[in-house]
C-alpha positions as CSV (number, residue, x, y, z in Angstrom):
1,M,0.0,0.0,0.0
2,R,1.4,3.4,-1.0
3,R,1.8,6.2,1.5
4,F,1.3,9.8,0.5
5,T,2.1,13.1,2.3
6,L,-0.6,15.8,2.1
7,P,-1.0,18.0,0.2
8,L,-0.7,15.8,-2.8
9,S,1.5,17.0,-5.6
10,E,0.0,17.0,-9.1
11,E,2.3,14.1,-9.9
12,D,1.1,12.1,-6.9
13,R,-2.5,12.9,-7.6
14,T,-2.3,11.8,-11.2
15,S,-0.5,8.6,-10.3
16,L,-3.4,7.3,-8.2
17,V,-5.2,4.4,-9.8
18,C,-8.9,3.7,-9.5
19,G,-9.4,0.9,-6.9
20,E,-6.0,1.4,-5.2
21,N,-5.8,1.5,-1.4
22,I,-3.6,4.2,0.0
23,L,-2.6,5.9,3.3
24,L,-2.6,9.6,3.7
25,S,-0.6,11.7,6.3
26,G,-0.6,15.4,6.7
27,V,-3.4,18.0,6.8
28,L,-7.0,17.6,5.6
29,Y,-10.1,19.6,6.2
30,T,-13.6,18.6,7.1
31,A,-16.5,20.2,5.4
32,R,-20.1,19.1,5.0
33,D,-23.2,20.6,3.4
34,A,-23.6,23.8,5.3
35,A,-19.9,24.6,5.0
36,H,-20.0,23.9,1.3
37,Q,-22.9,26.2,0.9
38,R,-20.9,29.0,2.6
39,L,-17.8,28.3,0.6
40,V,-19.7,28.4,-2.7
41,R,-21.4,31.6,-1.7
42,A,-18.0,33.2,-0.9
43,I,-16.7,32.0,-4.3
44,D,-19.7,33.6,-6.0
45,L,-19.1,36.8,-4.1
46,Q,-15.4,36.7,-4.9
47,E,-14.6,36.8,-1.1
48,I,-11.5,35.4,0.5
49,L,-12.1,31.8,1.5
50,P,-11.2,30.6,5.0
51,I,-9.1,27.8,3.5
52,E,-7.0,27.7,0.3
53,L,-8.8,25.1,-1.9
54,K,-5.9,24.7,-4.4
55,D,-4.0,22.3,-2.1
56,A,-6.7,21.3,0.2
57,V,-8.0,17.8,0.8
58,I,-11.7,18.0,1.9
59,Y,-13.0,15.1,4.0
60,Y,-16.8,15.1,4.1
61,A,-17.2,14.4,7.8
62,G,-18.3,15.9,11.0
63,P,-17.0,14.5,14.3
64,S,-19.0,13.1,17.1
65,P,-18.4,14.6,20.6
66,T,-14.8,14.0,21.8
67,A,-14.4,11.8,24.9
68,P,-12.1,13.0,27.7
69,G,-8.5,12.3,26.8
70,E,-9.2,11.8,23.1
71,V,-8.1,14.0,20.2
72,I,-11.4,13.8,18.4
73,G,-14.7,11.8,18.5
74,S,-15.7,9.3,15.9
75,I,-15.1,10.8,12.4
76,G,-16.8,8.7,9.8
77,P,-17.5,9.9,6.2
78,T,-20.6,11.6,5.1
79,T,-22.3,10.6,1.8
80,A,-20.4,12.5,-0.9
81,G,-23.5,12.9,-3.1
82,R,-24.8,15.5,-0.6
83,M,-21.9,17.8,-1.8
84,D,-22.3,17.1,-5.5
85,S,-24.2,20.2,-6.4
86,F,-21.3,22.3,-5.0
87,M,-18.5,20.3,-6.7
88,P,-18.3,22.2,-10.1
89,K,-17.7,25.5,-8.3
90,M,-15.3,23.9,-5.8
91,V,-13.1,22.4,-8.5
92,E,-13.2,25.7,-10.5
93,A,-11.8,27.3,-7.3
94,G,-9.0,24.7,-7.2
95,L,-10.2,21.8,-5.2
96,R,-8.6,18.5,-6.5
97,V,-9.1,16.0,-3.7
98,T,-12.2,14.9,-1.7
99,I,-12.9,12.1,0.6
100,G,-16.3,10.7,1.4
101,K,-18.5,7.6,0.9
102,G,-20.8,6.5,-1.9
103,A,-21.1,7.4,-5.6
104,R,-20.9,10.9,-7.2
105,N,-23.5,12.2,-9.6
106,L,-22.7,12.9,-13.3
107,S,-22.2,16.7,-13.0
108,A,-19.7,16.2,-10.1
109,K,-17.9,13.4,-12.0
110,E,-17.7,15.6,-15.2
111,A,-16.3,18.6,-13.2
112,M,-13.8,16.3,-11.5
113,K,-12.7,14.7,-14.8
114,K,-12.2,18.0,-16.5
115,A,-10.1,19.3,-13.6
116,G,-8.2,16.0,-13.0
117,A,-9.6,15.8,-9.5
118,V,-9.8,12.6,-7.5
119,Y,-12.4,11.2,-5.1
120,L,-11.2,9.0,-2.3
121,G,-13.5,6.6,-0.5
122,A,-13.6,6.2,3.3
123,I,-15.5,3.3,4.9
124,G,-18.9,4.2,6.5
125,G,-19.1,2.8,10.0
126,A,-15.4,3.1,10.6
127,G,-15.4,6.5,12.3
128,A,-13.8,5.2,15.5
129,R,-10.9,3.7,13.4
130,Y,-10.4,7.0,11.5
131,A,-10.3,8.9,14.8
132,T,-7.2,7.0,15.7
133,C,-5.4,8.5,12.7
134,V,-6.1,12.1,13.8
135,K,-3.2,13.6,15.8
136,S,-4.6,17.1,16.1
137,V,-7.7,19.0,15.3
138,S,-8.7,22.7,15.3
139,I,-11.7,24.6,14.0
140,V,-10.6,27.0,11.2
141,A,-14.0,28.4,10.0
142,Y,-17.7,28.5,10.6
143,E,-17.6,27.6,14.3
144,D,-21.3,28.4,14.5
145,L,-22.0,25.3,12.4
146,Q,-20.8,23.2,15.3
147,S,-20.2,19.6,14.0
148,E,-20.3,21.0,10.4
149,A,-17.6,23.7,11.1
150,I,-14.5,23.4,8.9
151,R,-11.8,21.6,10.9
152,R,-8.1,21.2,10.2
153,L,-7.1,17.6,10.9
154,E,-3.5,16.4,11.1
155,V,-3.6,12.7,10.2
156,V,-1.2,9.8,10.0
157,D,-1.8,6.8,7.8
158,F,-5.4,7.7,7.1
159,P,-6.7,4.7,4.9
160,V,-8.7,5.5,1.8
161,T,-9.5,3.9,-1.6
162,V,-9.3,5.7,-4.9
163,I,-12.9,5.7,-6.1
164,I,-12.5,8.2,-9.0
165,D,-9.0,8.8,-10.4
166,A,-7.7,11.8,-12.3
167,T,-8.6,10.3,-15.6
168,G,-12.3,10.0,-14.5
169,K,-12.2,6.2,-14.1
170,D,-14.9,5.4,-11.5
171,R,-14.8,2.4,-9.2
172,Y,-18.6,2.4,-9.2
173,G,-18.6,2.3,-13.0
174,D,-21.5,3.9,-14.8
175,F,-23.7,4.0,-11.7
176,V,-25.5,7.4,-11.7
177,M,-26.9,9.0,-8.6
178,A,-30.4,10.5,-8.8
179,G,-30.3,14.1,-10.0
180,G,-27.1,13.3,-11.9
């Protein structure tokens, strides 16, 4: 299994192969529906974004409450399809790597293929396992959104599978989400 340090270089990103299992170490950001809505609104208004999307890896997740003595609570993936309507604007703004669970709709897949973006899959139900990979966490934007605030996570050996590679090859094949 190959290991990668975040942010991914273009060379690393384009070397990823659909179906490959990899380990990520470095910084990734959490963002879900409400945060995406605010990010896209900021993009539309040409405002400064709270994170630089160009080198960001966005993990569609919101943590459970943190137990005493732990770094973070369970941090399992959210269904990526919930962010699909935002994906074209996000890749136009430079986003090239996302992590979630489930299939992507056609418009998201087309935007990703055009930009050479990749989609990495995390396992639903494995949030407690993912929490063990998180070494530090801090809220960087939209604290009022609580569990949906954008968080900066430093991770070590965070396991994911390449679902859609930079060429557009999709592990789920021609499966199309409703609305896609």
